[in-house]
Each structure stands twice: as C-alpha cells, then as structure tokens.
C-alpha positions, -999 to +999 in steps of 0.1 A: -836+052-356-803+040-371-804+024-405-796-012-406-773-028-431-792-046-459-777-078-446-787-072-410-772-053-381-736-042-384-711-064-365-698-051-332-661-045-333-642-056-302-613-035-291-591-041-261-576-012-242-548-014-217-538+010-190-501+009-192-497+023-157-523+000-141-498-022-122-480+009-108-513+024-097-525-008-082-494-014-062-492+022-052-527+020-038-520-013-021-488+002-005-509+032+007-535+009+022-508-010+041-492+023+053-526+034+066-534+001+081-564-004+059-577-039+050-545-054+065-553-090+076-520-102+088-493-090+112-456-098+116-444-093+151-407-084+153-389-071+183-420-060+200-432-041+170-461-051+147-458-048+109-492-050+093-496-065+058-521-081+034-521-119+031-524-116-007-492-096-010-472-119+013-486-149-004-477-136-039-442-127-028-433-157-007-440-194-013-437-200+024-466-176+032-486-189+002-484-224+017-491-212+052-522-193+041-536-224+025-531-244+057-545-246+092-512-234+108-517-214+140-502-183+125-527-184+096-557-189+120-544-162+144-536-137+117-501-131+129-466-145+131-438-138+155-403-135+141-384-135+173-348-138+160-351-114+130-339-079+126-367-054+127-352-031+101-344-060+077-380-073+080-393-038+073-371-035+043-384-069+029-420-059+035-414-026+018-398-045-011-429-068-014-451-037-018-429-014-039-403-035-056-376-013-040-353-022-012-328-001+007-297-020+017-272-002+040-239-011+055-258-018+088-285-040+074-269-058+044-262-091+062-295-093+080-314-084+049-297-109+027-302-136+054-339-128+054-341-129+016-326-164+019-349-174+047-375-198+035-401-181+058-398-147+041-381-155+008-393-137-023-402-159-053-373-152-075-337-156-063-329-130-090-339-103-065-313-114-040-286-113-067-298-079-080-300-064-045-265-076-037-249-063-069-267-029-067-256-025-031-220-032-039-221-009-070-233+019-049-198+021-033-177-004-052-143+006-037-155-001-001-179-029-007-163-051-032-145-070-004-179-083+007-187-099-027-175-135-020-193-136+014-225-122+001-226-144-030-226-175-008-261-165+004-276-165-031-291-198-043-279-196-079-296-228-090-329-209-084-318-178-104-336-177-137-315-188-166-319-156-185-304-136-157-276-161-153-266-160-190-272-123-197-260-107-165-244-129-138-217-146-160-209-112-176-208-091-144-173-076-143-173-074-105-176-112-104-154-120-134-125-099-121-125-115-086-108-148-086-127-161-055-161-151-071-151-166-104-142-199-088-174-198-067-196-192-098-179-220-117-185-244-088-221-233-084-231-232-121-214-265-131 
C-alpha cells in the first residue's frame, strides 16, 4: 500500500495534453466518410448527379445551410436540395473545399466557382476564402490571368473580409496595387 503524506493524500496534478494533428485527422476521417458515402445525411442534386454530404459540415461552412437545418424548410425535411442552375464541377469544388480546405480553380471553372462562393446558398463563412482563392488562382499563371483581376474582385464582398486580412494582405498585394482599376476599386470599396 502506498504511503500517505503526513498531511493526507498527495494532491492530484492535472495536466492537459493536446494532439496537434487532431483537426487534420478529424477532417481527414470526415472527408473519407463522405467519399465512401458513410453517415451522409444530406444530398445536393446538381445536373442529375447527387453529391452526398454531412449536415454538420455544410452547416459549419455555410450560414445559409446552418439556418436551413434549424428550420422546417422542405429541403431540410427531405434531406436534399436541388441546385438546378449551378455548375456541377463548381459545386463539387466547393464541397471538396468544405471538407479539405483546398479548392482547385481552373480556367474553365473560375467564374462559376467564384459565383458559387458569392452565392448566399453555398457561401463559406469567411469572405477571406473567396479573396485567397482568387489571388492564388491568378498567381498560378500571372501573365495570362492578371487581366481577370478587376472582374473577379467585383465578386468579392470586401466589407465581409476580416480586417486583419485587409490590413496585412489585401492592401499590400502588389497585383492589386499595381493595377489602376483594382486600386480604384479597392479605394471605393474600403472607404
């Protein structure tokens, strides 16, 4: 039997441990579950194809879905939603982004993907993501894509971009500062 301290039992020391890779593992498993169609409880119908998803993932990523899942809307009750006028590949890209934090934007899907990001039905919580996706896509092939900057920036709702991103990145982005049209647009938007 263990000896007790003369003043009573020794105090229990609490220690907290953190798995630094927990969120990556968690989302990796969630993505795998979706890819395998396991525990999916919602379907997006696009162009005759069904994309299975988890309500919790859609609700976390999109204020629209969060509100819908709290209501008695038909889509919520039926467990599916038809997106009749949306581009299938763009919706797939957005759903993949919700589960992985990564999005593939191509010359073919850039317009549709950005429109979906701006769509209140599928919007992600932070407008920052729309800005980052746009800039990263342009930087992938600056010479050919920089002509699209002014048009694409008009789809980003800068008042909803977090102030830290605005002050540290957006106003300092050379692609934007060096383009007269973008510079003017940002001045109008941010003032």
